[in-house]
N, CA, C and O atoms as a MOPAC input file, in Angstrom:
PM7 MOZYME 1SCF
protein

 N    -50.14700 1    46.33400 1    22.67300 1
 C    -48.88400 1    44.61600 1    22.64300 1
 C    -48.72700 1    44.40000 1    24.21000 1
 O    -48.57400 1    45.36900 1    24.95300 1
 N    -48.76700 1    43.18500 1    24.65400 1
 C    -48.98200 1    42.77200 1    25.86500 1
 C    -48.04900 1    40.77500 1    26.29600 1
 O    -48.44600 1    39.67700 1    25.90600 1
 N    -46.85200 1    41.09200 1    27.15400 1
 C    -45.99500 1    40.12800 1    27.09000 1
 C    -46.44300 1    39.22800 1    27.94000 1
 O    -46.26600 1    39.74400 1    29.04300 1
 N    -46.81300 1    38.42100 1    28.05200 1
 C    -46.87800 1    37.81600 1    29.58700 1
 C    -46.84600 1    36.05000 1    28.69700 1
 O    -47.07900 1    35.64000 1    27.56000 1
 N    -46.30900 1    35.29800 1    30.34300 1
 C    -46.13600 1    34.08300 1    30.02500 1
 C    -47.73900 1    33.63800 1    30.80800 1
 O    -48.26300 1    34.11300 1    31.81500 1
 N    -48.18100 1    32.61800 1    29.93800 1
 C    -49.10300 1    31.57000 1    30.11800 1
 C    -49.07800 1    30.05600 1    30.29300 1
 O    -47.94100 1    29.64900 1    30.05300 1
 N    -50.03700 1    28.92800 1    30.67000 1
 C    -50.04800 1    27.86900 1    30.87600 1
 C    -50.92100 1    27.21800 1    29.40500 1
 O    -51.99800 1    27.40300 1    28.83700 1
 N    -49.55800 1    26.27000 1    29.22600 1
 C    -50.46400 1    25.93200 1    27.51100 1
 C    -51.79200 1    25.31100 1    27.58500 1
 O    -52.55500 1    25.01400 1    26.66600 1
 N    -51.93400 1    25.16100 1    28.95400 1
 C    -52.92700 1    24.05700 1    29.09000 1
 C    -54.41500 1    25.28300 1    28.01300 1
 O    -55.37600 1    25.26200 1    27.24500 1
 N    -53.18900 1    26.41400 1    29.09100 1
 C    -55.28400 1    27.43800 1    29.03500 1
 C    -55.05400 1    27.82200 1    27.38800 1
 O    -56.12800 1    28.25400 1    26.96800 1
 N    -54.46000 1    27.81700 1    26.76900 1
 C    -53.96900 1    27.71200 1    25.56800 1
 C    -55.09300 1    27.11000 1    24.17700 1
 O    -54.94600 1    25.92700 1    23.87100 1
 N    -56.19200 1    27.95600 1    23.37400 1
 C    -57.04600 1    27.19300 1    22.75800 1
 C    -56.67700 1    27.03500 1    21.27900 1
 O    -56.53800 1    27.94700 1    20.46400 1
 N    -56.51700 1    25.47300 1    21.03800 1
 C    -56.09500 1    25.65300 1    19.39600 1
 C    -57.52700 1    25.98000 1    18.67600 1
 O    -58.54800 1    25.38500 1    19.02100 1
 N    -57.52000 1    27.18600 1    17.42900 1
 C    -58.23000 1    28.16700 1    16.38600 1
 C    -58.21200 1    27.09500 1    16.11100 1
 O    -57.24700 1    26.33200 1    16.14800 1
 N    -60.11400 1    26.71600 1    15.54600 1
 C    -60.55000 1    25.71700 1    14.42300 1
 C    -60.55900 1    25.16500 1    13.36600 1
 O    -60.87400 1    24.11100 1    12.81300 1
 N    -59.73900 1    27.02500 1    13.05000 1
 C    -59.26700 1    26.73500 1    11.02600 1
 C    -58.26300 1    26.21700 1    10.89700 1
 O    -58.33900 1    25.49100 1     9.90600 1
 N    -57.10500 1    26.15500 1    11.44700 1
 C    -55.74100 1    25.71300 1    11.92500 1
 C    -55.85100 1    24.07700 1    11.33600 1
 O    -56.13800 1    23.07700 1    11.99400 1
 N    -55.46900 1    24.18700 1     9.62700 1
 C    -55.25600 1    23.22800 1     9.06200 1
 C    -53.86300 1    22.27800 1     9.33900 1
 O    -53.17400 1    21.72400 1     8.48200 1
 N    -53.65200 1    22.27300 1    11.02700 1
 C    -52.00700 1    21.45100 1    10.78800 1
 C    -52.77800 1    19.60700 1    11.75700 1
 O    -53.37500 1    19.08400 1    12.69800 1
 N    -52.32200 1    19.52500 1    10.94000 1
 C    -52.90000 1    18.33500 1    12.51400 1
 C    -52.18000 1    17.89400 1    13.08100 1
 O    -51.00700 1    17.58700 1    12.86500 1
 N    -53.63600 1    17.70300 1    14.93700 1
 C    -52.91100 1    16.92300 1    16.44000 1
 C    -51.36700 1    15.99700 1    16.18100 1
 O    -51.52100 1    14.97100 1    15.51800 1
 N    -50.22300 1    16.23400 1    16.55900 1
 C    -48.97500 1    16.17900 1    16.26600 1
 C    -49.01100 1    14.67300 1    17.86100 1
 O    -49.17500 1    15.29300 1    18.91200 1
 N    -48.93600 1    13.57900 1    18.06100 1
 C    -48.10500 1    12.97700 1    19.44100 1
 C    -46.68600 1    12.67300 1    19.00300 1
 O    -46.14500 1    12.60600 1    17.90000 1
 N    -46.28700 1    12.51600 1    20.20800 1
 C    -44.75200 1    12.27900 1    20.80400 1
 C    -43.94300 1    11.60300 1    19.21100 1
 O    -43.11900 1    12.15600 1    18.48200 1
 N    -44.53600 1    10.32500 1    19.10400 1
 C    -44.11200 1     9.33800 1    18.65700 1
 C    -44.38300 1     9.79100 1    17.00800 1
 O    -44.14500 1     8.83000 1    16.27700 1
 N    -44.77000 1    10.87000 1    16.34000 1
 C    -44.63100 1    11.32900 1    15.21300 1
 C    -43.26300 1    12.12000 1    14.22900 1
 O    -43.36600 1    13.33700 1    14.08000 1
 N    -42.49600 1    11.67600 1    13.83100 1
 C    -41.33500 1    12.25500 1    12.91900 1
 C    -41.51200 1    13.44900 1    13.27400 1
 O    -40.51000 1    13.90200 1    13.82700 1
 N    -42.91400 1    14.62700 1    13.14500 1
 C    -42.49000 1    16.13900 1    12.42400 1
 C    -42.51300 1    16.25300 1    14.13000 1
 O    -41.64400 1    16.94000 1    14.66600 1
 N    -43.95300 1    15.27300 1    15.30200 1
 C    -43.49500 1    16.29700 1    16.18000 1
 C    -41.80000 1    16.22700 1    17.10700 1
 O    -41.13000 1    17.05000 1    17.73000 1
 N    -41.68100 1    15.04300 1    16.81600 1
 C    -39.93400 1    15.17900 1    17.54800 1
 C    -39.43500 1    16.33200 1    16.44300 1
 O    -39.36000 1    17.38000 1    17.08500 1
 N    -39.11500 1    16.54500 1    15.24500 1
 C    -38.90800 1    17.11000 1    14.48300 1
 C    -38.53700 1    18.91900 1    15.12900 1
 O    -37.50800 1    19.59100 1    15.20400 1
 N    -40.18400 1    19.18400 1    15.53800 1
 C    -40.16800 1    21.09800 1    16.34000 1
 C    -39.86700 1    20.22700 1    17.71900 1
 O    -40.33800 1    21.08200 1    18.46900 1
 N    -39.56700 1    19.48600 1    18.36000 1
 C    -38.92300 1    19.28500 1    20.20000 1
 C    -38.32100 1    19.33800 1    20.10000 1
 O    -37.73500 1    20.19700 1    20.75800 1
 N    -37.27100 1    18.22700 1    18.79600 1
 C    -35.39900 1    18.99800 1    18.48800 1
 C    -35.62400 1    20.50500 1    18.27100 1
 O    -35.59900 1    21.16900 1    19.30800 1
 N    -35.83000 1    21.14200 1    17.17700 1
 C    -36.07400 1    22.66000 1    16.98000 1
 C    -35.66900 1    23.38200 1    18.16900 1
 O    -34.57700 1    23.93400 1    18.30500 1
 N    -36.54000 1    23.35300 1    18.96500 1
 C    -37.00000 1    23.90500 1    20.25600 1
 C    -35.94400 1    23.93400 1    21.22800 1
 O    -35.17200 1    24.83000 1    21.56900 1
 N    -36.14500 1    22.31100 1    21.72500 1
 C    -34.68000 1    22.09000 1    22.85200 1
 C    -33.10600 1    23.19800 1    22.47500 1
 O    -32.36800 1    23.91200 1    23.15500 1
 N    -33.22900 1    22.64900 1    20.46200 1
 C    -31.94700 1    23.29900 1    20.91800 1
 C    -32.14500 1    24.73700 1    20.05700 1
 O    -31.18600 1    25.13300 1    19.39400 1
 N    -33.19300 1    25.38800 1    20.07000 1
 C    -32.81800 1    27.04000 1    19.92100 1
 C    -33.50100 1    27.61800 1    21.09700 1
 O    -33.03200 1    28.58500 1    21.69600 1
 N    -34.66100 1    27.00600 1    21.45200 1
 C    -35.78300 1    28.08000 1    22.22500 1
 C    -37.24200 1    28.23400 1    21.35300 1
 O    -37.55500 1    27.34000 1    20.56700 1
 N    -37.86100 1    29.08300 1    21.48900 1
 C    -38.36400 1    29.46900 1    20.86100 1
 C    -38.26000 1    30.84600 1    20.88300 1
 O    -38.14600 1    31.71700 1    21.74500 1
 N    -38.36300 1    30.76100 1    19.18600 1
 C    -38.13900 1    32.74000 1    19.12300 1
 C    -39.16000 1    33.66700 1    18.40100 1
 O    -38.88200 1    34.78900 1    17.97800 1
 N    -40.53900 1    32.98100 1    18.29900 1
 C    -41.85900 1    33.51200 1    18.13500 1
 C    -42.89000 1    33.47100 1    19.29600 1
 O    -43.31100 1    32.43600 1    19.81400 1
 N    -43.23300 1    34.71400 1    19.62700 1
 C    -44.13100 1    34.46700 1    20.90400 1
 C    -45.65500 1    33.90600 1    20.04300 1
 O    -45.95600 1    34.12100 1    18.86900 1
 N    -46.56700 1    33.00500 1    21.26900 1
 C    -47.61300 1    33.26100 1    20.34500 1
 C    -48.59200 1    33.85900 1    21.13300 1
 O    -48.69800 1    34.31600 1    22.27200 1
 N    -49.65600 1    33.60900 1    19.57400 1
 C    -50.32800 1    35.06100 1    19.39600 1
 C    -51.80800 1    35.09500 1    19.83300 1
 O    -52.73400 1    34.98600 1    19.03000 1
 N    -51.92500 1    35.21400 1    20.83200 1
 C    -53.47100 1    34.66900 1    21.10200 1
 C    -54.33000 1    36.19000 1    21.17700 1
 O    -53.83900 1    37.31800 1    21.11800 1
 N    -56.06800 1    35.72100 1    21.35900 1
 C    -57.06000 1    36.41100 1    21.25200 1
 C    -57.75700 1    36.78800 1    22.95800 1
 O    -57.01200 1    36.69100 1    23.93300 1
 N    -59.03400 1    37.15000 1    23.09900 1
 C    -58.98800 1    38.11400 1    24.33200 1
 C    -59.14900 1    36.40700 1    24.55800 1
 O    -58.14600 1    35.92900 1    25.08700 1
 N    -59.77200 1    35.83400 1    24.38000 1
 C    -60.34700 1    34.14300 1    25.00600 1
 C    -59.37000 1    33.41500 1    25.13300 1
 O    -59.69200 1    32.33300 1    25.62500 1
 N    -57.62100 1    33.56900 1    24.77200 1
 C    -56.58100 1    32.64300 1    23.90500 1
 C    -56.77200 1    31.43500 1    23.47600 1
 O    -56.33800 1    30.30900 1    23.71800 1
 N    -58.00200 1    32.24600 1    22.33700 1
 C    -57.17600 1    30.97800 1    21.38000 1
 C    -56.27900 1    31.23100 1    20.44500 1
 O    -56.13200 1    32.43700 1    20.24600 1
 N    -55.41600 1    30.31000 1    19.59100 1
 C    -53.64400 1    30.83000 1    19.13400 1
 C    -54.68700 1    31.75500 1    17.83400 1
 O    -55.86800 1    31.59500 1    17.52900 1
 N    -53.76700 1    32.61100 1    17.36500 1
 C    -54.20900 1    33.05700 1    15.98700 1
 C    -53.28900 1    33.10900 1    15.39600 1
 O    -53.27300 1    33.18500 1    14.16700 1
 N    -51.76300 1    33.06400 1    16.52300 1
 C    -50.31600 1    32.76600 1    15.43900 1
 C    -49.30500 1    32.14800 1    16.22500 1
 O    -49.02900 1    32.78700 1    17.24100 1
 N    -48.72700 1    31.18700 1    16.06900 1
 C    -47.68900 1    30.43700 1    15.80400 1
 C    -48.19700 1    29.04500 1    16.69100 1
 O    -47.59100 1    28.41000 1    17.55400 1
 N    -49.36800 1    28.87400 1    16.19200 1
 C    -49.56500 1    27.22700 1    16.10400 1
 C    -48.23000 1    26.06300 1    16.22800 1
 O    -48.20800 1    25.19800 1    17.10400 1
 N    -47.31900 1    26.20500 1    15.34800 1
 C    -46.54800 1    25.41200 1    15.55800 1
 C    -46.06700 1    25.02000 1    16.56100 1
 O    -45.22400 1    24.12400 1    16.53200 1

């Protein structure tokens, strides 16, 4: 397993991800934003070799 920092812009959301695309005005977006601000991102985003997100879409 390899850990490294990458830019969000380089990530590709998985097409099969059931989550909807949140916008800054959405209630769910604000809840996630507040949680990350307060606690940080505590679980790594998992990607495959082409930078498609396979875990941690939230």
